[in-house]
N, C-alpha and C positions, 0 to 999 in steps of 0.2 A: 425508531430504536427503542427497545424495551428497557425498562428500569429494572436493575437487578433486585430481586426480592419483591417485586411489585405485588405478587399474590398475597404477601403479608401486609401490604399497605392499604388494603381496601380500595377506596376511590382515589388515593393519592398516587397517580401515575400519569404519564403523558410524554410529550415530546422532550427530547434531550438534544440540544444543539451542540454537538461535540466539537464542531469546527469553529465555534464562535468565541471560545475562550472562557475563562472562569467566571465572568460576569454575566454570561448568557443563561441565567437561572430562571426557573419557573417555580411556582408554589410547591409543586409536588416534590421538588428537590430540596426544599428548605424547611418544610414543616416536619416536626418530629413529635412523636408521642410524648406527652408531658411526663417527665420523670420526677421522682421525689427530689426535693431540695433544688429544683431547677432555678437558675437565675431569672429574675423578673423579665417578662416579655408579654406578648399578646397570646391569649389562650382562647381557642375556639371551643365552645361547649354546645353540644347539640341538645335540643329539646324536642324529641320525636313524639309529639303529642297533638292530637286534634280533638281531644275529648271535650274541651271547652267550646270549640267550633260546633261540634255536634249538639251540645246543650243549647247553643245559640241559634240552632236551625240553619247553620251555614253548610256549605258543600264540604263533605269530609275528604280527607286525603293529605292534609298538611303534616301528618305524622311522618310522611316520607320526605319532608322538606330538607332536613339536615343532610341526608345522604345525597340528594340531588344538588344541593348547594356545594358540598365538598367536591363533587365531580366537576361542577362548573368552575370552581376555583382552581382546580389542580393544574391546569395548563396556562394560567395567567402568568405574566411576567412578574418576577420578584424584584422589587426595588428597595426593600427594607434593609435595616441594619440590625434591628433588635431580634431576639429569638422569637420564633413563631411555633406555637405548640397546638397540637390537637388534644384536647382534654377528654375526648370521647363524647358519648351520649349519656344522659341520665336515664335511669329506669325508675319505676315507681311501685314495684311489687312489694307488698308488705311481707314481713318475715312470718307472721302468724298464718295468714290465709293465702298468700301468693297473689292476691288480687291487686290489680293496678287501677287506681282511680285518679281523677284529675288532681285531687288534693295530695295524694301521695307523690305524684309526679312533680307537683309544684314544690312540695317540701324537700324532695331530693335535689331539685335544681337549686333551690335557695341555699341549701347546705353547701353545695359545690361552689356556688358563687361566693359565698362568704369565705370559704377556704382559699379560693383563687385570689380574692382581694387581700386576705391576710398575708398571702405569700408575695404580694407586690405586683401581681399580674394585672393587665387590663383585659377583663373577660369580654368576649364578643359572642353573644348567643345566636345560635342558628335555629330558627323555628321552622316548623311548629306554628300553632295558632297563637293569637295575641294574648292568650291566657299566660304566655311566658312572662308578661309584664308584672303580674302579681307575684309570681315566683321570684323574678329578678329583684323586685323591690324588697321582698322579705330578706334576701341575702344582703342587699346593700344597707338596709335599715339596721339589721343586726350588727353589721360591721361598724356603722356610724354610731350606734348607741353605745358602743364600748369606748368611744373617745371621751376624754375629759369634758370637752365642750362639743356636743353633737353639732355637726356641720349643718349649714342651711342647704337642704336638698332641693334639687330642681329636676323636673322631668320634662324633656322636650320630645314630643311625639309628632312625627310626620305621618298623617293619617287622614282618611276621609271621614272617620267617625270619632266621636268623643270617647266612646267605650266607658260611659258612666251609667250604664243601665242599672235599674233597681230590680234585678231578678232575685228570686229566693235562694238560688244556688249560684256560685261563681261560675262564670263562663268566659268566652272570648270577648264578650261585650261589657263585662263588669270590672275589669282590673283597676281602672283608675278611680272608680267609685270606692272599691275596696281599699285602695291606697289612701284616699281622702279620709275614710273612716279610721284607718290605722293611724294616720297623722293626728287626727282629732283625739284619739285615745292616748297618744303619747304626748300630747300638748305641743306638737310641732305644726308649723305652717305648711299648708298644702300649696306647693308652687308647681303649677302644671300649665304648659303651653302646647297647643296643638296647631300644626301648620297643614292646611289642605282640607279643612272641613267642607264636606259637600252638604249644602243646606238641604237639598232634596233627599238626602239619606239619613237625616237626623231630625227627629220629631221636635215640635215646640217644647215638649216636656224636657227633652235633653238639653236644649238651649237654655231653658229656665234653670236646670240643675247646674249647668256650667256657669251661669251668671251667679247663682247662689254660692258656688264654691270659689268664685274669683278666678275662673280659668281664663287665661289669655288665649286667643285663637285668631287665625286668619282663614278666610274662606278660600276654597280652591280657585275661585275667580280672582283672588287677590295674590295669587302665587305664580304669576306669569314671569317670563324672563324680563319683561319690561318693569316689573315691580321689585327687582333685585335690591335696589337701594333701600326701599321701604322694608323689605324682608330682613335685610341686614340690620336695620335699626331695631326691628322687633326682637331679633335674636340677641343683639348686643344688650338691649334693655333687660331682657330676661336673664341673661348670664350675669349681669351686674349685681343681681340680687341673690345670687346663690354661691355656694362653695363647692359642692359636689354635683355633677351632672350625670343623669341617666338619659341616654339618647336611645330612642326606640323608633325603628323605621318599619311601618306597616306597608307592605307592598300594595295593598289595595288603595293607597293614595296615588299610585302611578296611573297614567292613562291605560284604560282597558285594552287598547290595541297593542301596546308594548308589554303589558303585564296581565295577560288573561288568566294565568295560572295561579289564582288566588281564591280565597273563600267567597269574596264578594267584589267582583270587578268594578272599577270606577267608570263612569260615563265620560267625565272630563279629565279629572286628575291633575297631578302636578308633574311637569316635565322632569325627566331624570337630571338634566343639567342644573335645575334649580335645587333638587335634592342634594346633588353633589356640592353645590355652593353652601348649603346649610351644614353639610358634613365638614367642609373646610373650616367654617367659622367656629363650630363647636370643638373640633380637634385642636385648633390653634389657641383656644381659650386656656388650656392647661387645667381645666376643671373636669374634664371627662373621666369618669371612673368606670363606666359600664355602658355597653351598647348591645343592641340586638337587631336582627332582621326577622320579621314575623310574617306569617300567612302565605309562605310559599307552598303551593299545592300542585305537585307534579302530575297528579291524576288528570288535571284539566289543563296541562301545559304540554301538549303533544310534541311540539317542535322545540321545546326547551328554552324558548325565548325569555320566559319569566325567570327561570333559574340563572340564565346568563346575565340578565339585568341585575338580579339580586347579588350575584357574584361580583359584578362590577361595583356595586355600592359597598360591599364588604371590602373589596380591593381598595376603593377610594378611602374608606375609613382607616384601614391599616396603613395605607400610603401616607395619609395626613398625620396620623399618630407618630409615624416614623420620621416625618420630615423635621430636620433640625430647626429649632426656633431661631429667629433673627435672620 
């Protein structure tokens, strides 16, 4: 059955179970375009950009990630209670030249994130390359810097890579090095934990830099289902030292067989059930302020399995944020 007005709703259309009653709802029936002065809720914000991936010599195509992710989310069952908004996609064209650059895209995203946080929403970014992280951080840091006492920020990254590269220009492999430098300039501690590091995909120089910066991490081989108790201890220990959490999920941390549609597929990876366990822990902490999913590349995801898995992770994130405490 078609949804009335679905032509105006872009990807937000799908099945309607008319005989199942008022609680048989799906995401496409519950998401609304973010209106002015909206009550606080969860706000999806697209970052249709792979300029950083291209600079980092990855496979281009992640700019189409937000649209594919919305399509995959549309038909999932809705179990939330809070408002769900689609805040659209950011653009990065300058007023003077009309040129879109990585830096203008990141600045536009940061500005939107700050506005969403100011309005009391929990933003969830839909990537796009992992250059989204530097943009997200700028918005979060700007909001935190306005507090009388800046909070202790923490970044938890589920990723096969440190993304601490020392490149002359920002790209998808540099965001957390850029954040570390920004923290140093502000006099803030850099609190960064990465779960799922592939030793074979990170040079010794990157491990050295991670150690120099005090980065906490677990290797992919330490992220199995049998390691859940230890993983939980790592996450709880990290959360204990922070006030505001930024959670970023890089899809290249997942096994390449179930997530081939990314810029750099993993050979081993972290099972989705473990990633969902991490999501549950972080959402239950009450410290989550901002999250995103990065590196969805539909051009190399012909059967849509990566988009469906990414949608499941966003679904889990929203489900856990919406779950009543206690």
